[in-house]
C-alpha positions as CSV (number, residue, x, y, z in Angstrom):
1,M,0.1,0.0,0.0
2,T,1.1,3.4,-0.5
3,P,2.0,5.8,2.3
4,R,-1.3,8.0,1.3
5,R,-3.4,5.2,2.3
6,R,-2.2,5.5,5.9
7,I,-4.2,8.8,6.4
8,T,-7.2,7.4,4.5
9,N,-7.6,4.4,6.6
10,R,-7.1,6.1,9.9
11,T,-9.9,8.6,8.8
12,H,-12.3,6.4,7.0
13,V,-14.6,6.5,10.2
14,A,-15.9,10.1,10.6
15,L,-13.1,12.5,11.9
16,L,-14.0,12.6,15.9
17,A,-12.5,16.1,16.4
18,A,-10.6,18.4,14.3
19,V,-7.3,19.8,15.7
20,V,-6.9,20.3,19.6
21,S,-4.5,22.8,20.4
22,L,-1.6,21.9,22.8
23,A,-1.7,23.8,26.0
24,A,1.5,25.6,27.5
25,A,4.0,23.3,28.6
26,R,7.2,24.0,30.6
27,G,9.7,25.3,28.3
28,G,7.0,25.5,25.4
29,K,4.3,27.9,24.1
30,A,0.5,27.4,23.4
31,G,0.0,26.2,20.0
32,E,3.3,24.9,19.7
33,A,1.8,21.6,18.2
34,A,-1.5,20.1,17.8
35,Y,-3.4,16.8,18.3
36,V,-5.6,15.3,15.5
37,V,-8.3,12.8,16.9
38,T,-9.7,10.2,14.6
39,S,-10.5,6.5,14.6
40,Q,-9.1,3.1,13.6
41,H,-12.1,0.8,12.4
42,L,-12.0,-2.6,13.7
43,P,-14.1,-5.7,12.1
44,G,-16.9,-7.6,13.6
45,G,-18.6,-4.6,15.5
46,S,-22.3,-4.6,16.0
47,D,-25.0,-2.4,17.6
48,A,-23.3,-3.8,21.1
49,G,-20.0,-2.4,20.3
50,I,-16.8,-4.3,20.9
51,S,-15.3,-4.5,24.3
52,M,-11.7,-3.7,25.0
53,D,-9.5,-3.4,28.0
54,Y,-5.7,-3.7,27.7
55,I,-4.2,-3.3,24.4
56,A,-0.5,-3.4,23.3
57,F,1.8,-1.9,20.6
58,D,4.5,-3.8,19.2
59,P,7.5,-1.6,17.8
60,A,9.1,-4.5,16.0
61,T,6.3,-4.8,13.9
62,H,4.6,-1.6,14.0
63,S,1.5,-3.4,15.2
64,L,-1.2,-2.5,17.5
65,W,-2.8,-5.6,19.3
66,V,-6.3,-5.2,20.3
67,P,-8.1,-7.9,22.3
68,A,-11.6,-7.7,21.0
69,G,-13.4,-9.5,23.6
70,N,-16.9,-9.9,22.7
71,T,-16.1,-10.8,19.1
72,G,-13.8,-13.8,20.2
73,A,-11.1,-12.3,18.2
74,V,-7.8,-10.6,18.5
75,D,-7.3,-7.5,16.1
76,V,-3.8,-6.8,15.0
77,V,-3.6,-3.3,13.3
78,D,-0.6,-2.4,11.0
79,T,-0.1,1.2,12.4
80,R,1.7,2.1,9.0
81,D,-1.3,1.8,6.8
82,G,-4.3,0.9,9.0
83,S,-4.9,-2.6,7.6
84,V,-6.1,-5.2,10.1
85,R,-5.3,-8.8,10.3
86,Q,-7.4,-11.0,13.0
87,I,-7.1,-13.9,15.0
88,P,-10.5,-15.3,15.0
89,G,-12.4,-18.1,16.9
90,L,-11.1,-17.6,20.5
91,P,-13.4,-18.8,23.1
92,T,-16.1,-16.3,24.7
93,A,-18.3,-16.7,27.5
94,D,-21.6,-15.1,29.0
95,V,-21.0,-13.5,32.4
96,T,-23.3,-11.7,34.6
97,T,-22.0,-9.2,37.3
98,G,-25.0,-7.9,39.5
99,E,-27.7,-6.8,37.1
100,R,-25.2,-6.5,34.2
101,K,-24.8,-9.3,31.5
102,R,-22.1,-9.3,29.0
103,V,-20.0,-11.5,26.9
104,V,-16.2,-11.8,27.6
105,G,-13.4,-13.0,25.5
106,P,-9.8,-12.0,24.9
107,S,-9.1,-9.0,27.1
108,S,-5.4,-8.3,27.5
109,A,-2.2,-8.5,25.4
110,S,1.5,-7.9,26.1
111,V,4.4,-7.9,23.9
112,G,7.5,-10.3,24.7
113,D,10.6,-11.6,22.9
114,G,8.9,-12.8,19.4
115,W,5.6,-13.7,21.0
116,V,2.6,-11.5,22.1
117,Y,0.8,-12.9,25.2
118,V,-3.1,-12.9,25.4
119,G,-5.4,-13.2,28.2
120,N,-8.7,-14.6,27.6
121,R,-11.4,-14.2,30.2
122,G,-13.8,-16.5,28.0
123,D,-11.9,-19.7,29.1
124,S,-9.4,-18.2,31.8
125,S,-6.6,-18.9,29.3
126,V,-3.4,-17.2,28.6
127,C,-1.8,-17.9,25.0
128,A,1.2,-16.9,23.2
129,F,1.0,-15.7,19.4
130,D,3.7,-15.3,17.0
131,Q,4.1,-11.5,16.7
132,R,4.7,-11.9,13.0
133,T,2.7,-14.6,11.7
134,L,0.0,-14.7,14.3
135,A,0.4,-18.4,14.8
136,R,-0.6,-19.7,18.0
137,G,2.0,-21.1,20.3
138,A,1.7,-22.4,23.9
139,C,-1.4,-21.9,25.9
140,H,-2.3,-22.4,29.6
141,K,-5.6,-22.4,31.4
142,L,-5.8,-20.7,34.8
143,D,-8.2,-21.6,37.4
144,A,-9.3,-18.1,37.9
145,M,-10.0,-15.3,35.3
146,P,-7.1,-13.2,34.0
147,D,-7.1,-9.4,34.3
148,A,-3.7,-8.0,33.3
149,V,-1.1,-10.2,31.5
150,V,2.3,-9.0,31.4
151,Y,5.7,-10.2,30.1
152,V,8.6,-9.8,32.4
153,A,11.6,-9.6,30.6
154,P,14.4,-9.7,33.4
155,T,13.0,-13.2,34.4
156,K,11.6,-14.5,30.9
157,E,8.3,-15.0,32.7
158,V,4.6,-13.9,32.1
159,W,2.9,-12.4,35.3
160,V,-0.9,-12.4,35.2
161,T,-3.2,-10.7,37.7
162,T,-6.1,-12.7,38.8
163,P,-8.0,-10.3,41.3
164,R,-11.0,-12.6,41.6
165,D,-9.0,-14.8,43.7
166,D,-6.6,-12.2,45.2
167,S,-3.7,-13.5,43.3
168,I,-0.9,-13.2,40.7
169,R,0.2,-16.3,38.8
170,V,3.6,-16.5,37.4
171,L,4.1,-18.4,34.2
172,D,7.3,-19.6,32.3
173,A,7.3,-17.5,29.0
174,A,8.4,-20.3,27.0
175,K,6.1,-23.0,27.7
176,L,3.5,-21.1,29.9
177,E,3.8,-23.6,32.5
178,E,2.6,-22.1,35.9
179,K,5.4,-21.6,38.2
180,A,4.0,-19.9,41.2
181,K,0.9,-18.5,42.7
182,L,1.3,-15.4,44.8
183,G,-1.5,-14.7,47.3
184,F,-2.4,-11.3,48.8
185,E,-5.0,-9.7,51.0
186,G,-6.7,-7.9,48.3
187,S,-7.2,-7.7,44.6
188,P,-4.4,-6.8,42.3
189,E,-4.9,-4.2,39.8
190,G,-2.5,-2.9,37.3
191,Y,1.1,-3.4,36.7
192,A,4.5,-1.9,36.1
193,V,7.9,-3.7,35.8
194,D,11.5,-2.7,36.2
195,A,14.8,-4.7,36.4
196,H,14.1,-6.0,40.0
197,R,10.5,-5.3,40.8
198,F,6.9,-6.0,39.7
199,Y,4.6,-3.3,41.0
200,T,0.8,-3.6,41.5
201,N,-2.2,-2.2,43.4
202,L,-4.6,-3.7,45.7
203,E,-7.3,-1.8,44.6
204,D,-9.8,-2.6,47.2
205,K,-7.1,-1.8,49.9
206,D,-5.9,1.4,48.5
207,R,-2.3,-0.1,48.5
208,T,0.5,-0.1,46.3
209,L,3.0,-2.9,46.3
210,A,6.6,-3.6,45.3
211,I,7.3,-7.3,44.8
212,D,10.9,-8.6,44.4
213,L,11.2,-10.5,40.9
214,A,13.7,-13.1,42.3
215,T,12.1,-13.9,45.6
216,R,8.5,-13.1,44.5
217,K,8.1,-11.6,48.1
218,T,6.6,-8.3,48.6
219,A,9.4,-5.8,49.3
220,A,7.4,-2.8,50.0
221,T,3.7,-1.8,50.8
222,W,2.8,1.9,50.3
223,K,-0.4,3.9,50.9
224,A,-1.8,4.8,47.4
225,N,-4.0,7.7,48.8
226,C,-6.8,7.0,46.3
227,G,-9.7,6.4,48.4
228,E,-12.5,4.0,48.5
229,D,-12.4,3.7,44.6
230,G,-8.7,2.5,44.9
231,P,-5.8,2.8,42.6
232,R,-5.9,1.5,39.0
233,G,-3.0,1.5,36.5
234,L,0.7,2.0,37.2
235,R,4.0,2.8,35.4
236,V,7.5,3.4,36.5
237,D,10.5,5.2,35.5
238,A,13.3,3.2,37.1
239,A,16.0,5.7,36.3
240,G,14.3,8.5,37.9
241,G,13.1,6.3,40.9
242,Q,9.5,7.4,40.2
243,L,6.4,5.2,40.2
244,F,3.3,6.5,38.7
245,V,0.1,5.6,40.1
246,A,-3.4,6.0,38.7
247,C,-6.4,6.9,41.0
248,T,-10.0,7.1,39.2
249,A,-9.5,10.8,38.7
250,R,-6.1,11.8,38.9
251,V,-2.3,10.6,38.5
252,E,0.3,10.8,41.5
253,V,3.9,10.4,41.5
254,L,5.3,8.3,44.2
255,D,9.2,8.4,45.4
256,I,10.3,4.7,45.3
257,A,13.4,5.4,47.2
258,H,11.6,7.2,50.1
259,G,8.7,5.0,51.2
260,G,6.5,5.8,48.3
261,A,6.2,9.3,49.4
262,V,3.8,11.2,46.9
263,L,5.7,13.9,44.9
264,S,2.9,15.5,43.1
265,T,-0.6,14.8,41.7
266,L,-2.5,16.0,38.6
267,D,-6.3,15.9,38.2
268,T,-7.4,14.1,34.9
269,G,-11.1,13.7,35.3
270,E,-13.2,10.8,35.9
271,G,-12.9,7.4,34.6
272,V,-9.1,6.6,34.8
273,D,-8.2,3.1,34.5
274,D,-4.6,2.0,33.0
275,F,-2.3,4.6,31.2
276,D,0.9,4.9,29.5
277,Y,4.3,6.7,30.0
278,V,7.1,7.4,27.6
279,P,10.6,7.6,29.5
280,A,12.4,9.1,26.5
281,T,10.1,12.4,26.6
282,H,9.0,11.9,30.5
283,L,5.3,12.3,29.1
284,L,2.5,10.6,30.8
285,Y,-0.9,9.9,28.8
286,V,-3.9,9.3,30.8
287,G,-7.5,8.5,29.2
288,A,-10.5,9.4,31.5
289,A,-13.4,7.3,30.3
290,K,-16.1,9.3,32.0
291,A,-14.6,12.6,31.4
292,G,-14.2,11.9,27.7
293,R,-10.4,13.4,27.5
294,L,-6.9,12.5,27.3
295,T,-4.5,14.2,29.6
296,V,-0.9,14.8,28.5
297,A,1.5,15.7,31.4
298,R,5.2,16.1,31.7
299,V,7.1,14.9,35.0
300,D,10.5,16.5,35.9
301,A,13.4,15.0,37.8
302,H,11.8,16.2,41.1
303,G,8.7,14.2,40.5
304,E,6.6,17.5,39.6
305,L,3.8,17.0,37.3
306,T,3.0,19.9,34.7
307,L,0.1,19.6,32.3
308,V,1.1,19.7,28.7
309,S,-2.4,19.3,27.0
310,T,-5.8,18.1,27.3
311,V,-7.6,16.4,24.2
312,K,-11.2,15.7,24.0
313,T,-12.0,12.1,23.1
314,P,-15.2,10.2,23.0
315,Q,-16.8,9.3,26.1
316,G,-15.7,5.8,27.2
317,T,-12.2,6.0,25.8
318,R,-9.4,4.8,28.2
319,N,-6.2,2.8,28.4
320,P,-4.0,4.4,26.0
321,V,-0.8,3.2,24.6
322,V,1.7,5.3,22.9
323,A,3.5,3.9,19.7
324,D,7.0,5.0,18.6
325,D,5.8,7.7,16.4
326,G,4.1,9.4,19.4
327,V,0.7,8.5,18.2
328,V,-1.7,7.4,21.0
329,Y,-4.1,4.9,20.7
330,L,-7.2,4.4,23.2
331,A,-9.4,1.3,23.9
332,H,-12.9,2.0,25.3
333,T,-15.3,0.7,27.7
334,L,-18.9,-0.2,26.8
335,S,-20.3,0.6,29.9
336,L,-20.3,4.2,28.6
337,G,-21.5,3.6,25.1
338,A,-21.5,1.1,22.2
339,L,-18.2,1.8,20.4
340,S,-16.6,-0.4,17.9
341,D,-13.3,1.4,17.0
342,V,-9.9,2.4,18.6
343,T,-9.6,6.2,19.1
344,V,-6.4,7.6,17.7
345,V,-4.7,10.7,18.8
346,S,-1.9,12.0,16.6
347,P,0.5,14.8,17.2
348,G,-0.1,17.3,14.6
349,K,2.4,19.7,12.6
350,K,4.2,22.4,14.4
351,D,3.0,25.9,13.5
């Protein structure tokens, strides 16, 4: 396909917002850049929309992996031209939570060394797929529904949060055999990984944990200060000694070396779940589903957050991932609308 098709494919669904001005940033000026909001169409959508949770970007193949839960498929988008390949026919299941009935299926993806690991709520499995051919490799069925699936490079393992039974499962990345079950007094939510530790939250206890990768023991427990709704996503800047924790309406910076002390916070609007961080630019990208906006913030060496921009997005968009060209892709939750596309926020040209 020619380069011109890239723009066409990204905008073949109606343009969601024209150009959103970039707010003043530290060392910058308002209007220095812009963001353009479009959408990436996915196949298999219906009036009920497509359910999404954790999506992932693979820089080696310039591919966005979208577990499209209720369709029983994983959609793999080539971000260079917008074309979509699909892994179809994956298990789904009907689930009732309170009065809410829904269809669950593939829900999380994590890029590893040559493989992409996909968690499926439909049959509580974790499977590996070749990052280039999409061929299925090893699979492992858990005895609890998976939430986040995370490739942990230092130990060549896959860690899976299973909040329904207050645990994390540790799998061998090559064979996906279960090596350990880590139990907690609360429900693990979110993740971040550095060379030595796995970080997660206990959502129902308002706590943030640092777990040693070698011993699998909890090395530190910090108060998240998120309140009764609890903490959600996490990211880490190991070089800066900073851990970023998302509450449902704000993001905060914790000092890893000093007892998880909160260095700064920034309001983001309601509906935050997971988010992303780019160490090279020290920028955080936080999607707020209820507020319908993407917050871009910069963090300095002292842990001080500064607002760079707020971008209006469709209500329900959340859980952004940032590609290597700076384009932001956001999944969405069906609890706030029947959406079937990934929202795309692209940096515009400088004035």
